C-alpha positions as CSV (number, residue, x, y, z in Angstrom):
1,M,136.6,20.9,44.5
2,A,134.8,23.2,42.0
3,V,131.1,23.0,41.6
4,L,129.7,23.5,38.1
5,C,126.4,25.4,38.3
6,L,124.1,24.2,35.5
7,P,122.0,26.7,33.6
8,E,118.2,27.0,33.5
9,D,118.0,25.7,29.9
10,M,120.1,22.5,29.3
11,G,119.0,22.2,25.7
12,T,120.9,21.0,22.7
13,V,122.8,24.3,22.3
14,F,124.3,23.9,25.8
15,A,125.4,20.3,25.3
16,V,128.7,21.3,23.6
17,T,129.5,23.7,26.3
18,L,128.7,21.2,29.0
19,L,130.9,18.6,27.4
20,Q,133.8,21.0,27.2
21,E,133.4,22.1,30.9
22,L,133.2,18.5,32.1
23,R,136.3,17.5,30.1
24,E,138.2,20.3,32.0
25,Q,137.4,18.6,35.3
26,S,140.5,16.6,36.3
27,T,139.1,14.9,39.3
28,D,135.7,14.7,41.0
29,I,132.7,16.1,39.2
30,T,130.1,18.1,41.3
31,L,127.2,19.7,39.5
32,N,124.6,22.0,41.0
33,A,121.2,21.5,39.2
34,G,119.2,23.8,41.4
35,S,118.4,26.3,38.5
36,V,117.6,23.8,35.8
37,K,114.1,24.1,34.3
38,R,114.7,22.1,31.1
39,L,117.0,19.1,30.5
40,G,117.3,18.0,26.9
41,G,118.3,14.6,25.5
42,R,121.8,15.7,24.4
43,C,122.7,17.1,27.8
44,F,121.3,14.0,29.4
45,E,123.7,11.9,27.2
46,V,126.6,14.1,28.2
47,L,125.7,13.6,31.9
48,L,125.6,9.8,31.4
49,S,129.0,9.8,29.7
50,A,130.5,12.0,32.4
51,Q,129.2,9.7,35.1
52,K,130.7,6.6,33.4
53,T,134.0,8.4,32.8
54,A,134.2,9.5,36.5
55,H,133.5,6.0,37.7
56,A,136.1,4.5,35.3
57,R,138.6,7.0,36.7
58,Q,137.5,6.1,40.2
59,S,136.4,9.7,40.7
60,R,133.2,11.0,42.3
61,F,130.2,12.2,40.2
62,L,127.7,14.1,42.2
63,I,124.6,16.2,41.3
64,Q,123.6,18.5,44.1
65,N,120.4,20.4,44.8
66,P,118.4,19.1,41.7
67,S,115.4,21.2,40.8
68,A,112.0,19.5,40.6
69,E,112.1,20.0,36.8
70,F,115.5,18.4,36.5
71,T,114.4,15.4,38.6
72,Q,111.3,15.0,36.6
73,A,113.3,15.1,33.3
74,L,115.6,12.4,34.7
75,E,112.6,10.3,35.7
76,T,111.1,10.6,32.2
77,M,114.4,9.6,30.6
78,G,115.1,6.8,33.1
79,G,118.1,8.5,34.6
80,T,117.3,9.0,38.3
81,F,120.3,6.9,39.1
82,L,122.4,9.9,38.2
83,L,121.3,11.4,41.5
84,E,122.7,8.6,43.5
85,E,126.3,8.4,44.7
86,G,128.1,5.2,44.2
87,D,128.3,2.7,41.4
88,T,126.2,2.8,38.2
89,P,123.4,0.3,38.0
């Protein structure tokens, strides 16, 4: 299983790249968010879509090692459930 390491700046510019990289994942999705300092709205939307797609395919969606900034951004956007394994709320 490949782990996709997320960059420091997950702003709008990175959203297209993130979407392409996630589309290339044929099975489980594992992301390492340890380096993330900024999470923008477009990348958040891509992550939401990736999680829903993974669950629809009965695949795993996992975010490992989230940085404090990444976690705070998810809290602000109401997306901390992305850090949980299992079904979507």
